[in-house]
N, C-alpha and C positions, 0 to 999 in steps of 0.2 A: 565287778567293774561295769557298770552302762555304759562308758567310755572305752574303747578298745583302744589299745596300746601294744605294741611291740613287748613279747617277753624276754627275760634272759634266756641264754642256752643252757644245756644239763650235759656232763660227763658221766660217762661210768667204766672204770676202769677194774679188770679182774687179773690177777697173777697167780695160777696154780702153781704150789710149792713142793709137790709131791711130783713124782716123776708119773708120766700120762697113764703109763701101764696101771698105778693105782687108779683111777678112776674108770677105767674100762674097765676094772674087776669090780669096783664096788657099786659104780652107779651106771657104765655104761657110757658109749662115746657123746652122748648129746648133752652130758652134764654141764660145761661150761658155757654150751650153746644157749641152752636152756635158761641157766643162770643170767647170761648177757640180757635176752629178751626180756626178761622180768623186769633186770635193773634199769631197760629203755623203756617202757612201757610204761612203769609206775613212774618215769618221770616226762612222760609226753606233754605234760601242762607245761613244760620250758621249751617244746618247741617244734612246730608243726610245718615249718618252711622245706625241712629237708632231715635226711641223718646219715651219719656215717658210722662204717667199724671197721676196725683193722685188727687184724691177728698175727702175731709173730711166732714161729716155733725154734727152741732154743736148740743147741747140739746139733744139728744137721748136718748131714754131711755135703759137701761141697758139689755144686751140681743141681740143687732142687732148690725149687721157690720155695724161701722159708718166711715170705713177707705178703700177706694177702691183706686186700682193702676192697669195699664195695662203698660206693654212697649213692641217696635217692634222693631225689625232690619229688617222688609221687604222691598223689592223694595222701596214702596211709604209708611215709618212707619207713617206719619201723617194720612192718607187717613186709614190707615189700623186700627190705633186706634179708629179712632171716626166712623168707619164703625162697629166696635164689640161695641162700646157705644149705638149708635143706636138701633142696634137689640135690646137689653136691654128694651129701651124706648117703642120700638114698639109691643114687648111682652108682655111689661106690661101694655100698652096700648089695645091692645087686651084682658088680662087679667081681666084688673081692669074697662075696658069703663067707668063709670060715674065717679069712685072713681081717676083719672087719675088725675085732678086736685086739689088733696085734700093732703095739706101738710104733713099730719102725714104720711097717707097709703104711700104717694110717697118714705118718708125718711125711712121708715122702711122696702119697699119691692123693690125698685129699686137702685141699685147701679148708682154712678156718679148724684145723688140730693142732693148734700151738696153746702154748701154756699162757702166751699172753694176751690179752683184749683189750680194746679199747672202742668204745661209743660216745658216739657225739648227739645231741640232737640240738637243732638250728632255728631260731627264730632271727630273720635277715632283718636286722636292723637299719640297713643300708645297702644302696647295690643291690642289683639283679640278681632274683633266686633263681639263679645256675648251679649247676654240680661244680663248676670253677670254685664256689663258695661255700659248697659244703666240707666239713672236718670229718674225720682227719685229715690234716694234709702229709704229703711225704715228698721228705728230701733225702735222695737216694747218693749212694755210691757204690760202688764193688768190696769196699771193705764191710764187714756185717756192723763193724761198731763204728762207724760214721754213718750210718743211715738212722735217719730220726722221723720218728712220726708222731705228730702233736696234732692235740685238741684242745680245746679250755671255752670257758667261760670268761667274758674280758672283754675289756678295752681301752686301750691307751691314750691317755689326752695329748701327750708328746710325742706323735708321731713323725711331724717333722723332724723334731730333734735327732730321732731313731734314724729316721732315713738317713742324716746326715753324719751320724757316727757310723753306718756300714759303708757308707759312701767313702770316708776315711781310713777305714779299713781296708779299703781297695776293692769292696766289692760293687756290683752293678745291679743292683735290686730291681726288680722288674717292674713292680707295682708300689705306689705309695699307701700302705694300707698295713694297719696295725697285724694283721695276720701274717703277712709276708716279713716284716721289721723282726716282728717275735722271733719267728722260725729261724730266720737264718742269722739273727744276733745268737740264739743260744745255738745253732749250727756249726758257727765259726769258733768259736771257744770248744764246743767239742770237737772239730778236727784239731784245733791247738792242743787241747789234752791228747789226743789220740798220736798227734805227730812229738810230741814231748816225750812219751812214754816208749816210743818205736827209737828215737835219738838216744833214750837212756839203754835200753838192751839191744839195739843192733848187733854191733859189734860180740856180744855173746852166745847169741842165738842165729838159730834159722831164721828166716823171714815166717816163715810159718808157726815156729813157736814164741815169735815176738807177738803175732797177731793173736796166738791165744792167751797169752801172758796179757795183752793189753786189756782183752775183754772185761779179766775179773780183776783189775786193777785201775779202771776208770775210775776216777774220783767226779761222780756228778755236784756233788754238793761245790764242788769247789767251779766246778765249769758254771753252776748257776747263780755262784755270786758273782763271779765275773759278768754274767750274761745278765743279770736282771739290775744292778745295781744303778742303770739309766731309765729303769720303767718308772712311767709317774702312772697310775689308773688301779683299776678294781682288776683283780684276776683270779682264777685259777683256773692254773694251765698244766695239762696231763702229756706225758712226752713218754716214748718207747724209742727204745736203742736195739737195733738192730739183732747188736749180740745178746740181748736178754734182760739188760734193764731196767726199767723202768723210774719214772718222778712225777709225784704230783706237788706243783708248787704255790702257794698261796700268798697273796699282797698284803703288805707289811701292816694295814691297818685294818684286814678280815674285812674287807669289803664283801667279797664274793664269797659263797658259803665251800666249804666241803668238808666230808666225813668218810671214816674208812672204818672198818672190823678186820679184824686178824685172829686167825686161827692154825692150827698147825697144817690145814690142807688150802685155805686162800688167805689172800688179801685182796681187799677189795673196796674200791672206793667210789664214793657219788655226790651229787650235790646235794641231794636231799635224804633225813634221814631212814625216812617209809619205806623207800624202795628198798635199803638195803636189809632192812626189817621184814619185809615182804620175800624179796629174794632168797636168803638165808635162815629165815626164821629163829632170828637172834633176840634177846630183850634189849631196850633202846639204850641200858646203861652199859650194852658193850660196845655202843659203837659209840667213837671218838671222834674229835671235830681236829683236824689239822691245824695246827697254831699258826697265827696270821706273821708271816716274815720267814714262814717255814718250808721247809721239803718235805714228804715223804717220801723217802728212796726204797726201791725194794731193788738188790742186784740181783746180779746173774744167777746167785746160789738160791734165791728165795728170800734171802734175809732182810728185814725192812729195820728204818729206824727212822725219827723224823730230827731234819737237820735244821738248825738255824742258819738261813741264808742271807737274810738284811735285819738290820737292826729292827725291832718291832716299834709302831707307833701306836698313841692311844686308839685302841681298839675303837672302829665304828662300824661295825657289821651292817649290812643295810637292813634299815626297820621296815622299808615298803615290800623287802621280800617275806616279811613275816605278816604283813597288813594282808597282802592281795599273790605276790608270786606262787610261795613255796604251798604244796598240798596241806590241807588242813587237818588229817589223819595224825600228822605229828602232837603228840600228847602235849607238847610243850607249846607251839602252833594253836593249839586249839582251844588251850587255857588262856594265850594271849588273846586271841580274838573275843575271844567272849568277857575280859576283863574289858577291851577296847569299849563292847557293848555298855558292859553296867557304867562305865566312867562317863559314859555321855547322857545319865539319865536328869540328872541335876538342869542340864542344858534344855533337855526333852520336856520337863515337867512345865519350865519355866515359859518353852514356846507354847503349851495346850495351854497356858494356865492353870495348871493343875486340874483341869475337867476332864478327868479319867474316863469317868460315864457317857461321853459323847467323844470317845475317841477311838480309833479304830487304827492297829499297830500291824505295820505289814514288812516287807523286804523287797528287796531288789536280786533278784536270784544272781548269782549260785552263792558265791564267794560271802557274799554277806551275812548266809544265814544264820553262823555262828556268831556274828557279832548280836545279829538279832535276837539269839536265844542267852545270849550273856544281859542285853539290855531289859529283855522283859523278867527276868530272873531278878532284877534289880528294881524293878517295878512292884511285883510282885513282893520283894523284902520291904518297899516303900509302903504299901497297903497293909503289910504283918506290923510294920512300926505304928502305924497310923490305927490299929486297932487297939495295939496296947495301949495309946494313950488314950483311947475311949475306956475303954473295959477297965482297965488296972489303975489309971492314972487319974480317971474320972473327969477327964476335958470334953467339954460339949459337942454334941456333933446332931448334923440335924436328919441324921439317916436313924433307922431304926438298926436295933442290934441284928433282928434277922437280916436284911439288907447288907449292914456293915458287914457281917461275919461271910455271906453268900456273894458278893461282887469279885467278880474276877474282870483282869483287863478283856477287851476285845480284840483277838487276834485272828485275821483272815489272811487267806492267800490271796492279795489283790493282784500283783504283778505276775504274767506267765510270759516265758519267753519261747517263740514259735523259733524253734531250733532249724525249722525246715525252712526258713526262709532266708535270700541269702542277697545281699545288696549288690553284690558286683554283676549281677544279671544285667543291669541298665545304665542307661548314660547317666552323666552328670546331670542333667537336667530334670529326670524322674527318680534320681536315689533321694531325696529327701521323702518323698510319697513311699519309697520303700521300708525308709528306717521307720517311718510313722508304723509300719504296719508289725515290724521286728517281734513288738511287744504288744499281750495282749491283756485282757483284765476279766476279772469277776465282778459281774454287775448284781445289784439288790442288795448288797449287804452292809450299804454306805447309806444313811439315812441324811437325804437331800437335803442341804441347806443348813443343817444341823451339826454334823459331826466332823470333827477335825480328823484328817486322813494322816499320819507319820509312817513313813517308807525311810527305811535304811538302806546303805549301799557302803560299800567298802572305801571307796574314793571317789570324788570328780576331778576328772583332770581338764575336759575341756567344756564340757557342759552341751557339745551338742546332743549329745542322744537326751537328755534331759529336755533342751527347748522342741526340739524335733518331732520327738517320740512319748516319753513318759509323762511330761506334764499334762501334752494334750490329752493323752489317753485317760488320765487320772482327773482332770477336767472333766470330763463326761460322766464322770460319776457324780457330780453336783455335790461334792462337803463344802462346807463352809472355809474350812481352812486346808493347805496341804504344807507339813513342814516334811522337806527332807534331810536327812540326815547322813553325813559322813564319817563314818569310822577312823576316817584319816583325816588329820590337820590340811587346808588347801596347800595346793602343791602350787608353789611359787618359782621353782628353778629348777635350770633344766638337769637331766641328770647327763653323766660322761662316763658310767662306768659299767656299760651294757645295757642299757635299757634304752630304748626308742623315744625318747620324752628331750629333744634339743633344743627347740626352736619356742621362744619366749611367747609369741604370739598366739602358739595354740593355747598358752593355760588362760582359764576363765580369769582366775586368780589376779594375773597380770593385765588381762585389759580391763577390769574391774581398776586397777590401780591408775590404770592410764587416762579412765572416764574421771573417773576421782580426782585427779591431777587438774584435767582439763575444766572442772565444774567449778574446782575451788579457788583456780586461777594460779595454781603450781605449776605449770606446764614447762615453767623457765626451767626446772628441774632437770627436764627431760635432755636438754642441750646441755648443762653443764653435766649429767651423769656420762653423756657422750663423749666430751671430752675426757671426762676421768680415765674412762676405760679405754680410752684411744692412748692416752699416756701409760697406762696399767698394760698395755701391749708392748708398746715400744721397748717398756722399762722392764717387762715381763714380772710386774711387781702381783704378788701373790694375793690384792684384794679385791672381794667381789663388791663393786660400787653399786651393784643394782639394788641392794639392799637399800640403800638409801632412800629410794623410791619407796618402798614397803613400808617404812619407816614411819612415812608421815600421817600414818593412818592406823586404827586399831583394828583388830582382827571383826570385831563389830561392825563396822564401817565397810569393809570389804567384803564381808560375807553378803550384806543388803544389797552393794550394788551387784554382786553374783547374780542373786535373786532377780533383780531389774534385769538382768541380760538374759539369762534364760528364761525368763519370762515368755510366754506366747504371747502376741496380741490381742487374741481372742479367750483370754483366759478370763475367768470370772471369780474364780478362788482365790481368798487372799494365799500369798505364798512367804513362806520363812525357809532358810537354809539354815542348819545348823552342823557346823564343823568341830571335829575331834581337837581338843586345846592339845598344843605341841607339850604341853608340862604332863599330861595324861596320857600320851603316847608314851612316853617314858615310863610313867606307873607302870603302865602294861605291858610292856615291851623293854624291861629294866637291862637286859644282856645284848641288846641290840639297839646302840643307841647313833646308828647312823641316819641322820635327819635333815641330809643336805638339801633334799625337792623342798623340805618345809620352811627351812630356815636359812640357807645360803651357806651353810657353815660347812665346808667341802674337806674332807680328812685329807688331802692332796693339796698342794701349791696347784695344779695342772686344772683341778676344779674350779677355781675363782677364774683363773683366764678364762675357760669355757662360758661359764658363767658372764662376764665383760663381753667376749666374743658373741655370745648368744645376742646380746643386747644389741649390740654395733649392725648385726646381720637385720634385727627388726626394726631399729632407724634408719637404714641402708633399702629396706625394702628388699634383703634376698631371702630366697626361702629355701635357704640349705640347712646341711647341719653344722654346729660348732664347732666339731672337732672333725 
């Protein structure tokens, strides 16, 4: 993606199902640490602002520390975390010598040697990138069963409502943010669960015996049903209980991803399949999806099951997850991205007037490469069909048979990203100049004034990098025409489920619609939609009124206006921008139908309210998040 946007977060959880002595004997003391490191490194694409890790030791004697947690906002946070943990291991190995493979000695003397591991990778979608904002979060108590460690990939649309619920419960939350409200709400019902069990058994057993009974009888499914019933948003949330149980709960529409693998030795959860595949060397068909509205719960003894927590909604897993965010090494995602490229070919052929001889094809690195491959495969298929028409069916052709059989599309690596360039080192006045040089190009492969240059990107969000860098750079090659192709449809509406795409004015598609409304004398609609959004906010009516503005124009009209907006003033080549259609998006990615970015059809009621609030913010000139 040429326009940088902040990504979703990632989680990783490991539960060792056998006694620690088993792993010490079979694999050595660093088994779990190594697996967790691989899980997190293979998901570092999901978060580079910070990382955190927590570990819980099961059934350790009183008087010993049983919860460990490290968090980091260093330049390479995952490496920083595991270097610190590795130092503890090395120091213990030096001091303990022959005791280093003794389960009891390790758990009593060395941090991060427990059976439960939880890792998190953070992309800061808002707020400061400080250590206090890095997961996992810890809710502490002197009862093991009341300790709660949490991390997640989530965003709630109804933080105000959740905050008020906590206040009604008698709490005094320290912040009005979703991370605090979510953990405190789950923590509240965990406390109630523990207290209820204590009242049930206190007359028959000693307090210590009751404590042990509680740790084995906590019903986390009941806790989560009570805690999550008011949540509106997209979420995958993982939690560890101090006594040794754990859970991963997923939103009812399946918006945010969550996968797990289990065998007799481990239960492991991650945000992406390739991480599990690499860390544990298992087949993809052994990796399962946590069902929407369900929680994967692992009890203190290591037994696991999925439990229904909330009634499932129509599944609307995020399609943008597949287009851009997730690793393309997942075989399904790889094929989906190739299909996105293939399905663009009819639009691309029309844009180049079917003149393949005078067209050069390329892509904008890096995630667009797979869609580019799919597009070129379909171009080859098109050529084969044309050859068949001439050779088999005898249709006329201006080319000789030799030319017809030897012709291949012209593919070049035109755009190169200079990863060494960093635009943050300069001030605002000179930043555009720096942005213009982040990309470089290959010269002398485009025939000046004759060739059309087609470049594919995975998506176009703001259009800033196109205008400030890529188009200016490509124009220097002096092609006759430049066609920019987006493998995703026009991004029109804000996300409110975990990606930092919250301000309408940032979207080039929205800016194009505003210009079209003004040019065609329809700008009175801006005020009408503003009033509708105000009324919807007051009544909490879940109708996205911003869609009304986009409905005034065809996709082609908006695409043409986007081209006008991003076209640099000095550009001499013709310019056309081609976007994927929503219909073809669903053909390419049939199992992930969440398309609210493109259509405004949000899977939860809070989504439409956020879209309306984003419009109100735009009209009021407020450069703030809408949720």
